[in-house]
VOPAGU-2260 file (C-alpha; in pm, 1 decimal, decimal comma):
REM VOPAGU-2260
SITE   aa  ch    i         X         Y         Z
SITE  MET   A    0   11228,4   11778,4    2451,9
SITE  GLY   A    1   11020,1   11718,2    2759,9
SITE  ARG   A    2   10737,3   11962,8    2805,4
SITE  SER   A    3   10534,0   12033,8    3116,0
SITE  ARG   A    4   10200,9   11980,9    2944,4
SITE  ALA   A    5   10040,6   11689,1    3125,1
SITE  ARG   A    6    9911,1   11849,8    3446,1
SITE  ALA   A    7    9591,3   12006,2    3318,2
SITE  VAL   A    8    9506,1   11734,6    3069,2
SITE  GLY   A    9    9389,6   11469,7    3311,7
SITE  SER   A   10    9150,3   11702,1    3489,0
SITE  ALA   A   11    9026,4   11855,9    3166,0
SITE  VAL   A   12    8955,1   11524,8    2995,8
SITE  VAL   A   13    8801,5   11372,2    3307,6
SITE  CYS   A   14    8575,8   11677,6    3333,9
SITE  ALA   A   15    8483,1   11653,7    2967,8
SITE  ALA   A   16    8382,8   11290,7    3012,8
SITE  ALA   A   17    8211,5   11351,1    3344,8
SITE  LEU   A   18    8005,6   11643,0    3216,2
SITE  GLY   A   19    7841,8   11403,8    2975,8
SITE  THR   A   20    7711,7   11212,7    3275,1
SITE  GLY   A   21    7608,4   11515,1    3477,2
SITE  LEU   A   22    7912,7   11539,7    3701,7
SITE  ALA   A   23    7933,5   11900,6    3807,8
SITE  GLY   A   24    8237,5   12054,6    3964,5
SITE  CYS   A   25    8384,7   12057,9    3611,9
SITE  ALA   A   26    8210,9   12380,5    3522,6
SITE  GLY   A   27    8546,7   12542,5    3504,5
SITE  ALA   A   28    8632,4   12319,1    3202,8
SITE  ALA   A   29    8319,2   12428,2    3032,9
SITE  GLN   A   30    8356,7   12800,3    3088,8
SITE  PRO   A   31    8712,2   12891,5    3176,4
SITE  GLY   A   32    8858,4   13238,9    3156,6
SITE  PRO   A   33    9175,9   13317,0    2969,2
SITE  ALA   A   34    9487,5   13160,2    3118,3
SITE  GLY   A   35    9844,5   13274,8    3139,1
SITE  GLY   A   36   10023,7   13600,2    3196,5
SITE  GLY   A   37    9948,1   13958,8    3105,2
SITE  ALA   A   38    9742,5   14199,1    3309,4
SITE  SER   A   39    9514,4   14081,6    3586,4
SITE  ARG   A   40    9205,5   13922,2    3437,4
SITE  SER   A   41    8936,3   14083,3    3645,0
SITE  SER   A   42    8854,3   14317,0    3927,3
SITE  SER   A   43    8543,1   14310,7    4141,3
SITE  SER   A   44    8302,0   14599,6    4097,8
SITE  SER   A   45    8006,1   14463,1    4287,8
SITE  PRO   A   46    7788,0   14687,2    4500,0
SITE  SER   A   47    7761,1   14582,7    4862,7
SITE  PRO   A   48    7634,4   14224,1    4832,6
SITE  ARG   A   49    7334,5   14089,4    5014,0
SITE  ALA   A   50    7388,5   13832,9    5285,3
SITE  THR   A   51    7503,1   13515,8    5112,1
SITE  PHE   A   52    7306,4   13201,5    5184,1
SITE  ALA   A   53    7502,9   12998,3    5441,3
SITE  TRP   A   54    7602,5   12658,6    5304,3
SITE  PRO   A   55    7697,0   12377,5    5353,5
SITE  ASP   A   56    7518,0   12292,5    5675,7
SITE  PRO   A   57    7713,9   12028,1    5873,2
SITE  ALA   A   58    7391,7   11914,9    6040,0
SITE  LEU   A   59    7250,4   11822,1    5699,3
SITE  THR   A   60    7567,2   11652,1    5568,5
SITE  ILE   A   61    7610,0   11275,3    5548,3
SITE  VAL   A   62    7936,8   11094,7    5471,3
SITE  THR   A   63    7849,7   10754,6    5330,9
SITE  THR   A   64    8002,2   10422,9    5428,8
SITE  PRO   A   65    8119,1   10250,9    5108,0
SITE  ARG   A   66    7982,0    9901,2    5065,6
SITE  GLY   A   67    8042,5    9846,2    4695,7
SITE  GLU   A   68    8333,1    9670,7    4530,0
SITE  ARG   A   69    8542,6    9821,3    4257,6
SITE  PRO   A   70    8511,4    9643,2    3922,2
SITE  PRO   A   71    8826,3    9478,8    3785,8
SITE  LEU   A   72    9073,6    9739,7    3667,2
SITE  ASP   A   73    9115,0    9744,5    3290,0
SITE  LEU   A   74    9462,7    9870,3    3203,9
SITE  THR   A   75    9418,7    9815,8    2829,8
SITE  TRP   A   76    9394,6   10189,3    2768,5
SITE  ALA   A   77    9653,2   10288,2    3028,8
SITE  THR   A   78    9927,5   10352,2    2775,9
SITE  PRO   A   79   10186,3   10631,9    2763,7
SITE  GLY   A   80   10006,8   10958,5    2690,5
SITE  SER   A   81    9665,0   10817,6    2786,0
SITE  LEU   A   82    9429,8   10987,8    3029,8
SITE  GLN   A   83    9524,6   10734,9    3297,7
SITE  ASP   A   84    9892,7   10807,3    3241,2
SITE  GLN   A   85    9842,1   11183,6    3253,8
SITE  VAL   A   86    9641,9   11162,9    3577,0
SITE  ALA   A   87    9912,1   10941,3    3728,2
SITE  GLN   A   88   10177,6   11198,4    3639,6
SITE  GLU   A   89    9966,1   11484,6    3768,6
SITE  GLU   A   90    9903,0   11315,5    4102,7
SITE  GLY   A   91   10249,9   11164,4    4133,6
SITE  VAL   A   92   10117,9   10809,0    4160,9
SITE  SER   A   93   10161,8   10482,7    3973,1
SITE  LEU   A   94    9994,1   10416,7    3639,3
SITE  GLU   A   95    9764,6   10164,2    3807,3
SITE  GLU   A   96    9656,6   10417,9    4068,5
SITE  GLY   A   97    9599,6   10676,4    3794,6
SITE  ALA   A   98    9371,9   10429,7    3618,0
SITE  ARG   A   99    9191,3   10370,3    3948,5
SITE  ILE   A  100    9131,0   10744,6    3990,8
SITE  VAL   A  101    8983,0   10764,6    3641,5
SITE  GLN   A  102    8765,6   10459,7    3709,3
SITE  ASP   A  103    8633,4   10611,1    4034,3
SITE  GLN   A  104    8549,1   10938,0    3860,7
SITE  GLU   A  105    8360,6   10748,4    3592,6
SITE  LEU   A  106    8165,6   10559,5    3860,5
SITE  MET   A  107    8086,3   10889,0    4032,8
SITE  GLY   A  108    7969,0   11036,3    3703,9
SITE  VAL   A  109    7723,7   10752,7    3648,5
SITE  PHE   A  110    7598,5   10778,8    4006,8
SITE  THR   A  111    7547,3   11154,4    3978,6
SITE  TYR   A  112    7359,2   11117,7    3651,7
SITE  ASP   A  113    7124,5   10859,8    3806,6
SITE  VAL   A  114    7062,9   11080,7    4112,0
SITE  GLN   A  115    6992,9   11385,4    3898,6
SITE  GLU   A  116    6746,7   11194,4    3682,5
SITE  ARG   A  117    6557,5   11049,9    3979,5
SITE  PHE   A  118    6563,7   11350,9    4211,2
SITE  LEU   A  119    6553,0   11644,5    3970,0
SITE  GLU   A  120    6372,2   11883,6    4206,3
SITE  ALA   A  121    6606,1   11807,7    4498,3
SITE  PHE   A  122    6940,4   11778,0    4317,3
SITE  SER   A  123    7138,7   12102,5    4326,5
SITE  THR   A  124    7490,8   12029,7    4202,0
SITE  SER   A  125    7787,8   11798,4    4250,4
SITE  HIS   A  126    8162,7   11822,6    4269,4
SITE  ALA   A  127    8455,3   11589,0    4217,2
SITE  GLY   A  128    8584,4   11677,7    4566,3
SITE  ASP   A  129    8756,4   11971,0    4735,4
SITE  GLU   A  130    8925,3   12072,2    5059,5
SITE  THR   A  131    8593,5   12121,5    5237,8
SITE  SER   A  132    8511,1   11754,0    5182,4
SITE  GLN   A  133    8867,1   11629,0    5243,1
SITE  GLY   A  134    8885,5   11533,7    4877,7
SITE  ARG   A  135    8568,4   11325,7    4882,1
SITE  PRO   A  136    8326,7   11385,4    4593,0
SITE  TRP   A  137    8007,4   11556,1    4705,1
SITE  VAL   A  138    7651,1   11602,8    4592,2
SITE  ALA   A  139    7423,2   11882,2    4711,8
SITE  PHE   A  140    7046,6   11871,6    4762,9
SITE  THR   A  141    6775,5   12111,3    4870,0
SITE  GLY   A  142    6625,0   12026,5    5208,1
SITE  THR   A  143    6745,7   11703,4    5362,7
SITE  VAL   A  144    6925,1   11431,3    5170,4
SITE  PRO   A  145    6675,0   11175,2    5032,8
SITE  PRO   A  146    6724,9   10839,4    5211,4
SITE  GLU   A  147    6717,5   10662,6    4875,7
SITE  VAL   A  148    7024,1   10860,9    4769,4
SITE  VAL   A  149    7213,6   10745,9    5079,0
SITE  ALA   A  150    7141,0   10385,6    4991,0
SITE  MET   A  151    7250,1   10444,1    4630,6
SITE  ALA   A  152    7573,6   10615,8    4735,1
SITE  GLU   A  153    7666,2   10336,9    4973,6
SITE  GLN   A  154    7687,4   10100,1    4677,5
SITE  LEU   A  155    7992,8   10291,2    4556,2
SITE  PRO   A  156    8339,9   10165,0    4656,9
SITE  PHE   A  157    8442,8   10502,0    4806,2
SITE  PRO   A  158    8285,3   10751,5    5048,8
SITE  VAL   A  159    8069,0   11033,0    4915,0
SITE  GLU   A  160    7964,7   11348,8    5097,9
SITE  LEU   A  161    7590,2   11414,6    5061,0
SITE  ARG   A  162    7506,5   11772,9    5152,3
SITE  GLY   A  163    7156,7   11897,1    5227,0
SITE  GLY   A  164    7040,1   12254,9    5260,9
SITE  ALA   A  165    7128,3   12386,3    4915,5
SITE  LEU   A  166    6926,8   12695,4    4823,6
SITE  VAL   A  167    6771,0   12577,8    4498,4
SITE  SER   A  168    6773,6   12277,5    4266,2
SITE  GLY   A  169    7006,4   12306,8    3971,3
SITE  HIS   A  170    6790,7   12200,2    3675,9
SITE  ARG   A  171    6701,7   12562,8    3594,1
SITE  ASN   A  172    7059,1   12683,9    3624,8
SITE  GLY   A  173    7094,3   12775,4    3256,9
SITE  VAL   A  174    6763,0   12960,9    3251,0
SITE  VAL   A  175    6862,4   13160,3    3558,3
SITE  ILE   A  176    7198,4   13275,2    3422,8
SITE  ASP   A  177    7048,0   13357,7    3083,3
SITE  ALA   A  178    6789,6   13580,8    3252,0
SITE  ALA   A  179    7053,1   13738,8    3477,3
SITE  THR   A  180    7299,1   13821,8    3197,4
SITE  THR   A  181    7019,0   13958,7    2978,8
SITE  ALA   A  182    6905,2   14188,3    3260,5
SITE  PHE   A  183    7265,5   14297,2    3316,3
SITE  ALA   A  184    7312,4   14385,9    2949,5
SITE  GLU   A  185    6982,5   14571,4    2928,0
SITE  ASP   A  186    7053,1   14776,6    3240,2
SITE  LEU   A  187    7390,6   14889,5    3099,3
SITE  GLY   A  188    7260,6   14939,5    2745,2
SITE  LEU   A  189    7475,4   14661,5    2602,4
SITE  ALA   A  190    7214,7   14440,4    2439,4
SITE  GLU   A  191    7259,8   14590,4    2094,0
SITE  LEU   A  192    7640,5   14608,9    2114,5
SITE  GLY   A  193    7700,1   14236,6    2111,6
SITE  LEU   A  194    7930,9   14248,7    2411,6
SITE  VAL   A  195    8030,7   13897,1    2510,6
SITE  LEU   A  196    7905,0   13820,5    2859,8
SITE  GLY   A  197    7977,5   13525,7    3079,6
SITE  GLY   A  198    7806,1   13414,4    3394,4
SITE  HIS   A  199    7764,8   13144,9    3654,1
SITE  PHE   A  200    7491,3   13062,6    3902,5
SITE  ASP   A  201    7582,2   12870,9    4216,9
SITE  ALA   A  202    7257,8   12693,4    4293,7
SITE  THR   A  203    7381,6   12582,6    4636,7
SITE  THR   A  204    7438,3   12935,4    4771,0
SITE  GLY   A  205    7233,7   13148,2    4531,3
SITE  VAL   A  206    7527,1   13361,3    4415,3
SITE  VAL   A  207    7497,4   13495,6    4060,0
SITE  THR   A  208    7836,5   13584,9    3909,3
SITE  ILE   A  209    7862,6   13788,7    3589,6
SITE  ASP   A  210    8187,7   13850,2    3405,1
SITE  TYR   A  211    8192,8   14147,3    3172,4
SITE  SER   A  212    8433,4   14355,2    2966,6
SITE  THR   A  213    8471,3   14724,6    3034,1
SITE  ASP   A  214    8563,4   14803,6    2672,8
SITE  LEU   A  215    8219,0   14930,3    2565,0
SITE  LEU   A  216    8084,2   15056,7    2895,0
SITE  THR   A  217    7981,9   15415,5    2961,2
SITE  ARG   A  218    7919,3   15335,0    3328,8
SITE  ARG   A  219    7984,3   15051,5    3570,9
SITE  PRO   A  220    7708,5   14833,7    3721,2
SITE  ASP   A  221    7554,0   14978,3    4034,9
SITE  ALA   A  222    7288,3   14894,3    4295,6
SITE  GLY   A  223    7018,2   14933,9    4032,2
SITE  THR   A  224    7194,2   14680,1    3811,6
SITE  GLU   A  225    7212,4   14441,8    4104,8
SITE  GLU   A  226    6839,4   14477,9    4170,2
SITE  SER   A  227    6759,1   14415,5    3804,1
SITE  VAL   A  228    6975,4   14104,3    3789,9
SITE  ILE   A  229    6831,1   13960,2    4110,9
SITE  ALA   A  230    6473,2   14027,7    3999,3
SITE  ALA   A  231    6537,6   13856,9    3664,5
SITE  ALA   A  232    6703,4   13556,3    3829,6
SITE  GLN   A  233    6419,2   13523,3    4080,7
SITE  GLY   A  234    6169,9   13543,4    3795,5
SITE  ALA   A  235    6344,7   13258,3    3616,9
SITE  LEU   A  236    6343,9   13053,5    3938,2
SITE  GLY   A  237    5977,8   13127,7    4003,9
SITE  TRP   A  238    6022,3   13242,2    4364,4
SITE  GLU   A  239    6200,0   13513,8    4561,8
SITE  ALA   A  240    6509,9   13319,8    4658,5
SITE  PRO   A  241    6761,1   13517,8    4872,3
SITE  LEU   A  242    7011,3   13565,3    4590,5
SITE  SER   A  243    7327,7   13774,6    4584,9
SITE  VAL   A  244    7524,7   13908,3    4290,0
SITE  HIS   A  245    7895,0   13936,2    4214,2
SITE  PHE   A  246    8013,4   14139,8    3914,4
SITE  GLN   A  247    8364,2   14080,1    3779,4
SITE  ALA   A  248    8511,7   14335,7    3541,1
SITE  ASP   A  249    8769,3   14230,9    3284,2
SITE  ASP   A  250    8943,6   14561,9    3226,2
SITE  ARG   A  251    9257,0   14436,3    3051,3
SITE  ASP   A  252    9373,6   14595,8    2729,1
SITE  PRO   A  253    9243,9   14372,8    2445,1
SITE  LYS   A  254    9594,9   14371,0    2297,3
SITE  THR   A  255    9729,4   14193,7    2605,5
SITE  THR   A  256    9902,0   13873,1    2500,2
SITE  GLU   A  257    9984,1   13545,7    2668,4
SITE  PRO   A  258   10232,6   13274,0    2570,1
SITE  ALA   A  259   10125,6   13006,6    2323,2
SITE  VAL   A  260   10305,9   12694,5    2207,8
SITE  TRP   A  261   10358,7   12565,3    1857,8
SITE  PHE   A  262   10420,9   12239,8    1675,0
SITE  LEU   A  263   10554,9   12138,5    1336,1
SITE  PRO   A  264   10339,4   11959,6    1078,7
SITE  ALA   A  265   10365,7   11581,8    1066,2
SITE  GLY   A  266   10643,0   11473,1     834,0
SITE  PHE   A  267   10818,8   11808,1     850,5
SITE  VAL   A  268   11168,9   11799,5     701,2
SITE  PRO   A  269   11389,8   12107,8     751,7
SITE  ASP   A  270   11494,0   12288,4     434,7
SITE  PRO   A  271   11832,9   12455,1     489,6
SITE  SER   A  272   11752,3   12717,1     222,6
SITE  ALA   A  273   11413,5   12812,0     372,5
SITE  THR   A  274   11375,4   13168,0     503,9
SITE  SER   A  275   11034,9   13097,7     659,3
SITE  VAL   A  276   10865,0   12810,6     837,6
SITE  THR   A  277   10497,4   12734,5     896,3
SITE  VAL   A  278   10420,5   12629,0    1252,8
SITE  LEU   A  279   10094,9   12512,9    1413,6
SITE  VAL   A  280    9997,5   12739,0    1703,1
SITE  TYR   A  281    9815,7   12599,2    2004,3
SITE  GLU   A  282    9642,2   12858,1    2224,0
SITE  GLN   A  283    9653,6   12797,8    2598,9
SITE  GLY   A  284    9299,8   12882,7    2705,6
SITE  CYS   A  285    8971,3   12752,6    2569,3
SITE  THR   A  286    8862,2   12915,8    2245,1
SITE  SER   A  287    8504,4   12793,6    2185,3
SITE  GLY   A  288    8636,0   12580,8    1902,2
SITE  GLN   A  289    8810,5   12863,7    1716,3
SITE  GLY   A  290    9167,3   12776,2    1805,7
SITE  ALA   A  291    9434,7   13040,0    1754,8
SITE  ASP   A  292    9323,1   13121,5    1400,2
SITE  GLY   A  293    9323,7   13501,4    1359,7
SITE  ASN   A  294    9423,1   13556,1    1721,9
SITE  THR   A  295    9800,8   13526,7    1701,1
SITE  ALA   A  296   10031,4   13821,1    1770,8
SITE  PRO   A  297   10342,7   13875,2    1554,5
SITE  PRO   A  298   10596,9   13608,8    1653,3
SITE  GLU   A  299   10937,3   13690,7    1800,2
SITE  VAL   A  300   11233,4   13527,6    1625,8
SITE  ASP   A  301   11587,7   13505,2    1759,4
SITE  VAL   A  302   11847,8   13351,4    1526,6
SITE  THR   A  303   12167,9   13219,6    1684,1
SITE  PRO   A  304   12451,5   13024,5    1521,9
SITE  THR   A  305   12290,1   12694,1    1627,2
SITE  GLN   A  306   11919,0   12768,2    1680,8
SITE  VAL   A  307   11617,9   12955,7    1550,6
SITE  ARG   A  308   11422,4   13042,9    1863,3
SITE  ILE   A  309   11055,5   13126,1    1798,2
SITE  ALA   A  310   10821,5   13269,9    2063,2
SITE  VAL   A  311   10452,4   13280,9    1971,2
SITE  SER   A  312   10179,2   13453,2    2170,1
SITE  THR   A  313    9804,7   13500,4    2133,8
SITE  TYR   A  314    9574,2   13783,1    2232,8
SITE  ILE   A  315    9356,6   13741,4    2541,2
SITE  ARG   A  316    8994,0   13643,9    2494,1
SITE  LYS   A  317    8735,3   13825,3    2700,6
SITE  GLY   A  318    8421,5   13649,6    2814,6
SITE  ASP   A  319    8358,2   13281,7    2878,5
SITE  GLN   A  320    8505,8   13037,1    2629,3
SITE  GLY   A  321    8389,6   12680,1    2594,0
SITE  CYS   A  322    8613,0   12386,0    2505,7
SITE  PRO   A  323    8429,7   12176,9    2243,6
SITE  ASN   A  324    8766,1   12120,3    2073,6
SITE  HIS   A  325    9095,6   12297,7    2049,8
SITE  PRO   A  326    9243,7   12298,5    1697,9
SITE  THR   A  327    9584,0   12430,4    1604,8
SITE  ALA   A  328    9624,0   12717,0    1358,8
SITE  PRO   A  329    9897,7   12756,7    1094,3
SITE  LEU   A  330   10127,7   13057,6    1121,9
SITE  ALA   A  331   10399,7   13151,8     870,9
SITE  VAL   A  332   10710,1   13271,4    1055,7
SITE  GLU   A  333   10973,4   13472,5     867,9
SITE  LEU   A  334   11325,3   13379,2     979,4
SITE  GLY   A  335   11514,3   13669,9     822,6
SITE  GLU   A  336   11781,4   13441,8     678,2
SITE  PRO   A  337   11814,6   13080,9     557,1
SITE  LEU   A  338   11751,4   12815,0     821,5
SITE  GLY   A  339   12070,5   12626,2     746,4
SITE  ASP   A  340   12139,4   12345,9     992,4
SITE  ARG   A  341   11997,2   12535,9    1289,9
SITE  GLN   A  342   11757,5   12370,7    1534,4
SITE  LEU   A  343   11401,3   12507,5    1558,5
SITE  VAL   A  344   11311,7   12583,3    1921,0
SITE  ASP   A  345   10977,2   12677,7    2077,9
SITE  VAL   A  346   11070,9   12936,3    2341,9
SITE  ASN   A  347   10738,8   12882,2    2523,8
SITE  GLY   A  348   10746,8   12505,6    2486,9
SITE  ARG   A  349   10762,9   12442,8    2859,9
SITE  VAL   A  350   10450,7   12645,9    2931,1
SITE  ASP   A  351   10205,2   12433,7    3129,8
SITE  ASP   A  352    9920,2   12472,3    2881,9
SITE  GLY   A  353    9748,5   12142,5    2947,9
SITE  VAL   A  354    9879,8   11965,2    2639,7
SITE  GLY   A  355   10073,4   11647,5    2690,5
SITE  GLU   A  356   10278,3   11461,8    2437,1
SITE  GLY   A  357   10062,7   11193,7    2280,7
SITE  VAL   A  358    9741,7   11398,1    2317,5
SITE  ASP   A  359    9529,6   11404,8    2002,6
SITE  LEU   A  360    9565,2   11751,6    1851,0
SITE  TRP   A  361    9327,5   11674,1    1562,0
SITE  GLY   A  362    9616,4   11562,0    1342,8
SITE  ASP   A  363    9966,8   11428,1    1393,7
SITE  VAL   A  364   10233,1   11684,0    1472,5
SITE  GLN   A  365   10600,9   11701,1    1546,4
SITE  VAL   A  366   10703,6   11842,5    1884,6
SITE  PRO   A  367   10996,1   12084,0    1850,4
SITE  ALA   A  368   11268,2   12138,7    2104,4
SITE  ALA   A  369   11152,5   12347,4    2398,2
SITE  GLY   A  370   11311,8   12611,8    2615,1
């Protein structure tokens, strides 16, 4: 019954913990788009963008020399299904090394929080590490990197990339994107329609990205929209920063579906005479706490002599969705005939939806056969 559900969990949970300490680079966990199949999520409809602010500047980048010592590794929580275990599986390393990765990310989260608190006007953003930093975590600042930050970073037991030259500090990020999305909606006459908008502001480069649905539009954003968004963002910043704008249109049919997985309630005992079964649907993408309730498409049921194969899907969600929690939702599935001694099988059970066995799904569940 193995399911490929561990890969996304480690990153997602690490990001959730790190966000509480100010570790950026996990913004994708906070505002992800819908995952899975179906039509292409978005297409760019931006006017010709302005020159993007060039960053990072190698001349303003410092790679620290680690002088700190790692604290003793506590493996108490490194049990099967734990975050440490999931990270180890994701990275293909030992359980001990997985626990070390989690420990380092926690240390980086604390460091980033301290830096942000002390250097609010200089701090731009941070990241857990990417190909441009050879996997090293990095922190971005406006101007040059404060010497005090270098000294602080050197107390960590691993190298950190400190990048100067970011366009703006990040503490007004939320205000900027709120102003930008409001201007976008007003320019297209969407304010009164309640269209869900999503957006992101990259404080390091000054790029404002706005995701929007085409469902209620009478026209697409144009150069005038771009000017309105930039003016609003600059107003929120308080100065005429050289910003650029990227509009992303989600023009999928709202009835587009993507695979979901399902579980059985804890303590479930098959009833051979039953002609229906209630399963607990788990939607792949983030749902802003709604779960799959009210968003499930009619299930597909295939009855064979030995199995009842059930495929569940959910409708796509347009706009940014947060991940405060991810509850399951009950769904009654009609079988068409008595269950008998057939095995219940989740057709989509091997979908890599970021759920690993042993993960808390806000209640105990039974994992059905997959495939």
